[in-house]
KEZA-918461 format. One line per 10 residues: their letters; for each residue x negated, y, z negated of N, C-alpha, C, O. Coordinates in pm, whole numbers, plus 50000, padded with zeros to 5 digits. Layout:
// KEZA-918461
A	X Y Z X Y Z X Y Z X Y Z | ...
// end
This chain:
// KEZA-918461
MARRSRTILQ	47360 51736 44112 47354 51898 44079 47186 51994 44060 47174 52116 44060 | 47071 51890 44047 47004 52006 44014 46956 51937 44233 46861 52003 44274 | 46993 51866 44307 46993 51835 44468 47062 52040 44528 47011 52146 44563 | 47171 51994 44508 47265 52150 44493 47197 52269 44482 47172 52352 44569 | 47167 52269 44354 47090 52393 44312 46961 52460 44393 46941 52579 44416 | 46875 52335 44432 46763 52332 44574 46799 52387 44665 46738 52481 44716 | 46904 52342 44706 47008 52376 44839 47005 52510 44809 46914 52558 44876 | 47090 52649 44700 47138 52684 44676 46960 52787 44684 46946 52885 44756 | 46897 52755 44633 46821 52856 44598 46677 52813 44753 46574 52879 44739 | 46678 52756 44825 46621 52732 44967 46715 52894 45035 46681 53001 45085
RQLDARAKLW	46847 52825 44998 46969 53022 45150 46918 53135 44992 46913 53256 45014 | 46891 53095 44877 46886 53251 44861 46682 53292 44930 46637 53406 44933 | 46616 53188 44965 46437 53247 44984 46484 53251 45088 46465 53364 45134 | 46565 53158 45191 46610 53200 45323 46676 53304 45375 46687 53319 45497 | 46737 53403 45268 46769 53521 45344 46747 53672 45253 46787 53789 45254 | 46652 53578 45173 46513 53733 45131 46430 53746 45270 46418 53846 45341 | 46376 53613 45288 46316 53670 45417 46334 53694 45548 46252 53721 45636 | 46452 53681 45552 46481 53778 45711 46502 53929 45642 46482 54033 45705 | 46549 53922 45490 46582 54091 45440 46431 54183 45474 46393 54269 45553 | 46355 54073 45314 46251 54113 45371 46093 54064 45393 45994 54084 45324
PEITDKMLWN	46108 53995 45512 45955 53939 45501 45801 53957 45518 45699 53893 45544 | 45830 54042 45498 45697 54118 45431 45632 54107 45274 45524 54141 45225 | 45758 54039 45219 45733 54025 45048 45663 53926 45071 45666 53866 45179 | 45557 53878 44930 45496 53792 44933 45485 53721 44752 45437 53797 44668 | 45522 53608 44716 45502 53619 44540 45429 53672 44490 45459 53736 44390 | 45347 53671 44521 45215 53775 44413 45325 53943 44383 45305 54024 44292 | 45442 53955 44496 45397 54080 44485 45567 54097 44382 45611 54203 44336 | 45628 53968 44370 45767 53922 44258 45729 53919 44120 45611 53933 44086 | 45842 53897 44023 45764 53821 43927 45881 53792 43849 45980 53838 43793 | 45765 53610 43900 45792 53479 43912 45777 53429 43732 45660 53414 43698
RKKRDGFVTV	45881 53402 43618 45916 53397 43533 45792 53266 43539 45694 53280 43464 | 45798 53156 43616 45688 52989 43647 45548 53039 43697 45494 52953 43767 | 45452 53186 43678 45399 53185 43774 45318 53362 43704 45227 53436 43739 | 45393 53360 43622 45382 53462 43485 45353 53446 43369 45382 53328 43354 | 45305 53491 43247 45370 53482 43094 45430 53595 43055 45434 53703 43115 | 45485 53561 42935 45472 53629 42861 45699 53701 42858 45725 53814 42819 | 45784 53626 42895 45929 53561 42913 45957 53554 42786 45878 53551 42691 | 46115 53551 42785 46208 53505 42745 46321 53514 42783 46387 53594 42849 | 46345 53368 42706 46534 53374 42786 46595 53411 42758 46632 53414 42640 | 46643 53461 42848 46825 53618 42830 46906 53474 42832 46860 53360 42835
PRTLPLMMSI	47031 53517 42828 47216 53463 42819 47198 53576 42932 47133 53680 42924 | 47282 53519 43051 47319 53599 43201 47429 53681 43150 47453 53753 43247 | 47502 53710 43067 47657 53754 43024 47533 53852 42928 47612 53905 42849 | 47384 53910 42884 47392 53932 42811 47399 54127 42820 47377 54191 42717 | 47424 54182 42921 47414 54278 42940 47611 54360 42913 47648 54475 42889 | 47685 54234 42932 47816 54294 42956 47814 54295 42746 47891 54377 42697 | 47729 54206 42642 47774 54190 42556 47702 54274 42436 47715 54280 42314 | 47600 54349 42557 47523 54463 42485 47655 54578 42486 47674 54632 42377 | 47729 54610 42578 47798 54677 42642 47905 54675 42576 47956 54786 42596 | 47984 54604 42494 48071 54515 42400 47985 54535 42289 48073 54576 42214
MDDLSDKGFP	47902 54537 42233 47816 54568 42094 47858 54667 42055 47892 54706 41944 | 47854 54741 42222 47834 54893 42156 47956 55015 42114 47957 55120 42050 | 48106 54889 42227 48175 54921 42159 48224 54883 42038 48308 54947 41975 | 48162 54754 41995 48232 54768 41840 48157 54883 41707 48189 54881 41588 | 48053 54976 41771 47952 55015 41661 47984 55139 41672 47943 55187 41778 | 48066 55242 41576 48081 55318 41541 48079 55451 41717 47976 55441 41784 | 48141 55510 41748 48066 55598 41813 48013 55698 41816 48062 55797 41761 | 47893 55703 41885 47756 55756 41868 47619 55705 41886 47514 55761 41920 | 47644 55601 41859 47559 55457 41777 47558 55355 41809 47608 55262 41746 | 47484 55345 41946 47473 55228 42077 47395 55152 41890 47355 55194 41781
VGQTYFELWS	47428 54970 41995 47353 54906 41900 47260 54814 42003 47152 54759 41981 | 47355 54817 42143 47274 54718 42197 47128 54727 42238 47062 54628 42267 | 47073 54870 42242 46937 54833 42261 46809 54763 42209 46719 54689 42249 | 46856 54831 42087 46800 54756 41931 46779 54615 41920 46678 54550 41889 | 46984 54556 41976 46988 54383 41984 46867 54306 42017 46784 54237 41957 | 46905 54370 42217 46809 54352 42282 46682 54363 42260 46634 54253 42287 | 46617 54418 42234 46484 54445 42113 46404 54358 42053 46289 54316 42065 | 46523 54338 41965 46495 54191 41853 46482 54083 41943 46387 54009 41918 | 46581 54041 42083 46653 53935 42096 46464 53890 42161 46399 53800 42110 | 46425 53957 42249 46258 54045 42325 46182 53929 42217 46108 53844 42267
RLLDEFFLTL	46207 53930 42068 46126 53927 41984 46119 53781 41940 46029 53717 41887 | 46192 53761 41963 46294 53566 41924 46197 53493 41951 46115 53553 42020 | 46155 53336 41914 46108 53239 41943 46262 53156 41915 46363 53198 41858 | 46239 53040 41970 46404 52922 41946 46421 52906 41778 46529 52852 41752 | 46366 52930 41694 46402 52920 41561 46481 53026 41567 46563 53004 41478 | 46514 53154 41628 46599 53298 41579 46578 53317 41488 46681 53289 41426 | 46488 53359 41404 46426 53477 41309 46316 53492 41344 46240 53438 41424 | 46310 53635 41225 46181 53737 41292 46208 53798 41109 46302 53813 41031 | 46053 53818 41113 46007 53912 41017 45957 54039 41115 45882 54064 41209 | 46080 54118 41000 46114 54278 41093 45923 54385 41050 45929 54503 41014
NRPEEMAFHA	45787 54314 41065 45673 54392 40968 45608 54403 41009 45492 54391 40971 | 45692 54463 41220 45633 54614 41302 45730 54680 41292 45793 54632 41387 | 45816 54778 41238 45941 54818 41256 45925 54958 41347 46014 54980 41429 | 45813 55055 41334 45761 55206 41401 45731 55127 41529 45750 55194 41631 | 45685 54993 41551 45683 54938 41694 45852 54884 41767 45921 54908 41866 | 45853 54855 41726 46036 54810 41712 46137 54939 41709 46242 54946 41772 | 46094 55019 41638 46151 55143 41670 46155 55159 41853 46234 55129 41942 | 46030 55220 41846 45959 55304 41976 46020 55241 42072 46082 55303 42159 | 46008 55051 42069 46029 54970 42219 46179 54970 42250 46233 54939 42356 | 46266 55034 42076 46423 55032 42161 46441 55092 42135 46532 55092 42052
GFSGQRALRT	46364 55252 42182 46409 55413 42294 46351 55498 42169 46325 55609 42216 | 46326 55497 42057 46355 55626 41969 46193 55649 41918 46092 55580 41905 | 46208 55702 41910 46119 55855 41897 46084 55970 41863 46144 56042 41943 | 46022 56037 41791 46055 56144 41703 46050 56098 41552 46076 55980 41528 | 46011 56206 41423 46067 56143 41312 46177 56088 41256 46184 56051 41139 | 46234 56083 41310 46427 56033 41297 46403 55888 41372 46485 55796 41375 | 46278 55888 41431 46260 55709 41491 46370 55588 41430 46469 55519 41453 | 46220 55641 41298 46198 55444 41212 46321 55494 41102 46321 55399 41023 | 46425 55590 41054 46521 55569 41048 46655 55557 41070 46738 55512 40991 | 46676 55609 41204 46787 55542 41343 46753 55436 41347 46857 55370 41350
WKDRVRRLND	46648 55352 41349 46616 55254 41376 46656 55117 41258 46659 54995 41273 | 46670 55167 41190 46724 55099 41071 46879 55118 41058 46956 55025 41035 | 46907 55217 41071 47077 55244 41083 47136 55124 41206 47235 55055 41181 | 47055 55112 41349 47160 55027 41408 47126 54909 41381 47217 54830 41407 | 46967 54828 41308 46980 54682 41293 47085 54714 41114 47141 54607 41090 | 47105 54775 41048 47267 54796 40937 47317 54757 41027 47323 54636 41046 | 47369 54843 41111 47511 54805 41180 47506 54711 41257 47612 54683 41314 | 47384 54629 41287 47437 54501 41393 47451 54432 41291 47546 54356 41307 | 47390 54418 41164 47423 54310 41036 47549 54291 41000 47603 54184 40973 | 47616 54448 41000 47790 54497 40936 47844 54387 41040 47910 54291 41002
LGFIEVKSGP	47807 54411 41188 47865 54345 41310 47883 54208 41323 47967 54148 41390 | 47743 54140 41208 47784 54013 41189 47680 53924 41325 47639 53808 41326 | 47670 53986 41382 47520 53984 41495 47428 53892 41469 47402 53783 41519 | 47345 54007 41311 47267 53952 41260 47329 53924 41123 47441 53941 41074 | 47181 53861 41068 47154 53855 40887 47053 53909 40826 46965 53839 40778 | 47050 54013 40821 46886 54041 40700 46883 54025 40597 46972 54058 40519 | 46812 53988 40577 46708 53986 40417 46629 54034 40382 46531 54049 40454 | 46636 54102 40202 46528 54147 40137 46412 54077 40120 46426 53987 40038 | 46257 54089 40185 46190 54121 40074 46030 54183 40050 46018 54305 40038 | 45949 54126 40047 45795 54267 40056 45809 54355 40097 45782 54456 40032
LGDLSYVIVF	45887 54371 40300 45910 54529 40329 45995 54620 40325 46010 54728 40382 | 46085 54524 40198 46229 54629 40142 46337 54532 40192 46336 54411 40215 | 46464 54659 40203 46536 54575 40225 46606 54506 40380 46721 54468 40403 | 46470 54509 40480 46503 54468 40609 46390 54427 40599 46309 54520 40592 | 46348 54333 40594 46252 54211 40567 46250 54147 40674 46160 54169 40756 | 46379 54025 40702 46385 53946 40779 46498 53942 40811 46583 53994 40738 | 46536 53872 40940 46642 53880 41064 46649 53762 41104 46554 53690 41134 | 46806 53725 41106 46835 53593 41170 46925 53629 41317 46941 53750 41326 | 46969 53574 41398 47031 53617 41525 47087 53546 41535 47019 53449 41565 | 47264 53504 41526 47337 53446 41543 47326 53410 41672 47223 53410 41741
NPYHVIKRAY	47455 53376 41708 47515 53330 41863 47627 53453 41872 47719 53462 41791 | 47613 53514 41945 47675 53633 41970 47831 53619 42060 47902 53712 42099 | 47847 53513 42072 47975 53467 42186 48018 53416 42086 48114 53354 42132 | 48016 53391 41954 48104 53404 41840 48109 53483 41721 48176 53462 41620 | 48011 53600 41750 48009 53678 41697 48145 53769 41762 48232 53821 41693 | 48138 53773 41921 48211 53851 41968 48379 53839 41985 48460 53931 41966 | 48413 53680 42032 48506 53620 41978 48590 53656 41843 48710 53674 41821 | 48467 53658 41757 48568 53674 41602 48664 53789 41653 48787 53786 41655 | 48567 53906 41701 48615 54056 41706 48729 54080 41778 48799 54181 41773 | 48744 53986 41843 48832 53955 42001 48980 53953 41894 49041 54029 41818
LEGKVQEEKW	48984 53875 41924 49075 53778 41755 49115 53857 41673 49230 53830 41637 | 49050 53987 41601 49093 54111 41551 49085 54190 41615 49014 54281 41572 | 49132 54205 41719 49129 54273 41788 49095 54413 41827 49187 54494 41837 | 48948 54458 41854 48857 54488 41840 48779 54498 41967 48705 54596 41972 | 48780 54400 42093 48734 54388 42214 48837 54468 42337 48958 54444 42345 | 48785 54539 42404 48870 54567 42472 48858 54403 42596 48785 54309 42626 | 49019 54480 42631 49100 54398 42726 49016 54302 42831 49003 54181 42847 | 48967 54414 42892 48881 54380 43047 48782 54358 43030 48716 54354 43134 | 48711 54332 42913 48584 54332 42915 48564 54174 42784 48472 54096 42754 | 48704 54193 42741 48651 54018 42681 48688 53929 42831 48620 53832 42864
QALVIRANEI	48785 53970 42902 48877 53912 43052 48783 53885 43097 48754 53766 43095 | 48641 54027 43193 48466 53996 43236 48377 53824 43165 48340 53713 43205 | 48383 53919 43021 48268 53803 42960 48355 53657 42950 48282 53575 43005 | 48470 53593 42907 48546 53473 42964 48507 53444 43097 48449 53336 43104 | 48518 53503 43206 48530 53460 43376 48376 53471 43310 48349 53403 43212 | 48274 53565 43372 48120 53501 43378 48058 53406 43331 47955 53363 43384 | 48131 53337 43183 48082 53290 43081 48049 53084 43155 47956 53005 43169 | 48205 53091 43180 48326 52941 43338 48196 52955 43429 48133 52859 43474 | 48158 53125 43455 48090 53109 43590 47948 53029 43559 47917 52942 43640 | 47869 53053 43455 47768 53023 43392 47752 52878 43373 47651 52808 43387
SASDFDDIDE	47896 52842 43332 47888 52675 43252 47834 52710 43063 47754 52655 42987 | 47926 52827 43051 47830 52880 42848 48027 52839 42778 48137 52890 42794 | 47971 52723 42705 48084 52680 42662 48078 52660 42564 48087 52551 42508 | 48053 52828 42493 48026 52857 42346 48114 52938 42281 48079 52978 42170 | 48236 52977 42330 48396 52979 42307 48436 52964 42216 48463 53031 42117 | 48449 52773 42279 48487 52701 42247 48410 52637 42078 48429 52540 42005 | 48359 52705 42078 48336 52667 41903 48399 52759 41797 48402 52750 41674 | 48428 52814 41848 48572 52908 41764 48647 52899 41759 48709 52936 41859 | 48717 52850 41662 48935 52863 41689 48933 52948 41649 48855 53013 41579 | 49086 52967 41719 49154 53106 41713 49184 53208 41552 49223 53319 41516
EGNLIVEDED	49131 53070 41495 49131 53145 41355 49067 53265 41350 49105 53370 41298 | 48906 53228 41446 48806 53225 41409 48715 53180 41304 48660 53263 41232 | 48692 53034 41290 48662 52980 41200 48599 52888 41304 48654 52857 41410 | 48438 52834 41252 48333 52750 41339 48376 52685 41322 48451 52682 41225 | 48355 52533 41447 48421 52486 41464 48313 52373 41460 48225 52381 41546 | 48306 52269 41373 48169 52178 41292 48189 52031 41332 48309 52022 41357 | 48122 51892 41353 48116 51798 41357 48108 51777 41177 48021 51822 41101 | 48242 51684 41137 48238 51624 40980 48112 51544 41036 48121 51463 41128 | 47985 51579 40962 47897 51436 40923 47913 51384 40782 47829 51302 40746 | 48022 51424 40683 47937 51360 40574 48006 51209 40548 48033 51173 40433
DDDDDDTNGK	48029 51133 40653 48081 50964 40630 48051 50905 40807 48109 50925 40913 | 47964 50846 40778 47864 50816 40880 47979 50642 40960 47977 50585 41069 | 48045 50625 40855 48173 50501 40872 48309 50579 40957 48406 50512 40994 | 48304 50669 40971 48417 50714 41036 48429 50728 41199 48518 50762 41277 | 48241 50668 41216 48233 50739 41361 48248 50616 41452 48198 50507 41427 | 48352 50656 41603 48433 50534 41597 48365 50398 41699 48248 50425 41727 | 48399 50298 41744 48367 50175 41822 48241 50328 41924 48122 50304 41946 | 48282 50410 41949 48162 50450 42062 48076 50545 42075 48035 50590 42182 | 48039 50586 41948 47919 50602 41862 47943 50718 41832 47854 50775 41769 | 48036 50776 41854 48104 50953 41876 48140 50942 41713 48192 50854 41644
RSPKRAKKPR	48075 51098 41682 48170 51112 41551 48258 51128 41514 48337 51143 41607 | 48328 51142 41374 48465 51162 41330 48517 51317 41388 48449 51419 41381 | 48648 51308 41442 48726 51447 41501 48640 51598 41377 48586 51599 41267 | 48666 51675 41458 48638 51853 41399 48713 51895 41348 48834 51876 41363 | 48625 52003 41229 48705 52040 41192 48660 52172 41134 48542 52206 41146 | 48738 52238 41079 48646 52378 41102 48594 52474 40969 48673 52491 40876 | 48497 52518 40967 48461 52553 40892 48433 52701 40898 48356 52744 40984 | 48521 52825 40765 48495 52958 40783 48351 52996 40806 48253 52923 40801 | 48357 53152 40839 48225 53178 40882 48211 53276 40711 48284 53295 40614 | 48042 53323 40762 47988 53384 40688 48027 53449 40626 48136 53494 40661
AKITFRKRR	47982 53489 40522 48122 53613 40438 47984 53734 40492 47878 53701 40545 | 48031 53884 40455 47899 53956 40522 47850 54019 40393 47901 54024 40281 | 47678 54092 40465 47637 54150 40348 47645 54293 40407 47599 54356 40502 | 47738 54314 40290 47713 54458 40253 47664 54606 40219 47759 54654 40159 | 47573 54692 40226 47468 54801 40234 47508 54917 40218 47572 54969 40309 | 47480 54984 40103 47423 55123 40073 47490 55197 40204 47450 55191 40321 | 47630 55285 40138 47663 55370 40198 47572 55429 40340 47452 55425 40315 | 47596 55468 40447 47444 55550 40510 47500 55693 40472 47590 55746 40407 | 47381 55727 40558 47389 55947 40510 47371 55992 40666 47369 56111 40696
// end
């Protein structure tokens, strides 16, 4: 696989050199040679479009989600201690910027993409970000995702070998390995058969104004 990947990369580099012979690596934004990058799933643009569809019309949430994502490390947890900055980076400005950003964060919570906790900064003090594949599949099972976008996401996920949809059964439950009894492991050292776990309950907020 690694050899095949290098071959594809070399072909791309060769094609680029033919089309742009004057381009040097220093003119490009190479994540291996520059700092300040975050891992972004290849399906995120389509996911953001689906998020916007799931939110009420006129209240897009995709850009707010992406701004939160850009701050994440591998623990997928954030302290929302710079809300004005986050609001501005998400594209909101003016006197209503912070209020609008808070509304979008609450909508992301209501949709299940994130979960917020209250703390010293108010009701939006901390946030954890869930696997968006799981959230979108549950929404699809409830008939809330456009069929063409769902099919496009399924095909694209397959192209990039993302198997996250398989984590959710057809009833919307998260499939987890049974870790209760080590004696149930088979002779090959594998865990016992999987079982389904109900999704979390959603937090509700006061009515938006």
